C-alpha positions in Angstrom: 0.0 0.0 0.0 2.9 2.3 0.8 4.2 2.0 -2.8 0.7 2.9 -4.1 0.7 6.1 -2.0 4.2 7.0 -3.2 3.2 6.4 -6.8 0.1 8.5 -6.4 2.2 11.3 -4.8 4.5 11.2 -7.9 1.4 11.4 -10.1 0.0 14.5 -8.3 3.2 16.3 -9.1 2.9 15.4 -12.8 -0.8 15.9 -13.5 -1.9 19.0 -15.3 -4.8 20.0 -17.6 -3.2 18.9 -20.8 -2.5 15.3 -19.7 -5.9 15.0 -18.0 -7.5 16.1 -21.3 -5.4 13.5 -23.2 -6.4 10.7 -20.8 -10.1 11.7 -21.0 -10.0 11.9 -24.8 -8.3 8.5 -25.0 -11.0 6.9 -22.9 -13.8 8.4 -25.0 -14.7 11.9 -23.7 -14.9 14.9 -25.9 -13.1 17.8 -24.2 -13.9 21.3 -25.5 -11.4 24.1 -26.1 -12.5 25.7 -22.9 -11.6 22.4 -21.0 -15.1 21.1 -20.3 -16.7 17.8 -21.0 -19.9 15.7 -20.4 -19.6 13.1 -17.7 -22.9 11.5 -18.5 -24.1 10.4 -21.9 -27.6 11.9 -21.5 -26.3 15.4 -21.0 -26.8 18.0 -23.7 -24.0 20.3 -22.5 -20.8 19.8 -20.6 -21.1 19.2 -16.9 -17.5 19.2 -15.8 -14.4 21.3 -16.2 -10.7 20.7 -15.8 -8.6 23.3 -13.9 -5.1 24.2 -15.0 -3.7 21.8 -12.3 -5.8 18.9 -13.7 -8.5 19.0 -11.0 -11.8 17.9 -12.4 -15.0 19.5 -11.1 -18.5 18.2 -11.9 -20.8 21.2 -11.6 -23.9 19.1 -12.5 -25.2 15.8 -11.3 -23.1 14.2 -8.5 -20.9 17.2 -7.8 -17.7 15.1 -8.2 -14.4 16.9 -7.6 -10.9 15.3 -7.7 -8.0 14.3 -9.8 -8.0 11.9 -12.8 -7.2 9.0 -10.5 -10.2 9.7 -8.3 -12.3 10.2 -11.5 -11.4 6.8 -12.8 -11.9 5.2 -9.4 -15.2 6.9 -8.4 -16.9 7.5 -11.8 -15.6 4.6 -13.8 -15.5 2.0 -11.0 -11.8 1.1 -11.4 -10.1 -0.1 -8.2 -7.9 2.6 -6.7 -4.8 0.5 -7.5 -5.9 0.1 -11.2 -6.6 3.8 -11.5 -3.3 4.8 -10.1 -1.4 2.3 -12.4 -3.4 3.3 -15.4 -2.6 7.0 -15.0 1.1 6.2 -14.2 1.3 4.2 -17.4 -0.3 7.1 -19.4 2.2 9.6 -17.9 5.2 7.3 -18.0 5.7 7.5 -14.3 7.1 4.5 -12.4 7.6 3.9 -8.8 11.1 3.1 -7.8 
């Protein structure tokens, strides 16, 4: 578990708006030029935004707020470990 915490700390230092947008685009979200996207398919307009530091805020629906790891864990149902490792792979960050 300690290694997972260390890896997540490394990720927090690397995460920014651009790489969060790339990860979201890769998993199927359409991110607008003003850094907004729809979390839920039934939405007509974007319901979430990405701050410059990569923090995601859902201003509709559930009111989610967190980083891309938390988004994958809480919204997509990945285990925390899987979410951390997925983002680490995307960013080329490795523990050790």
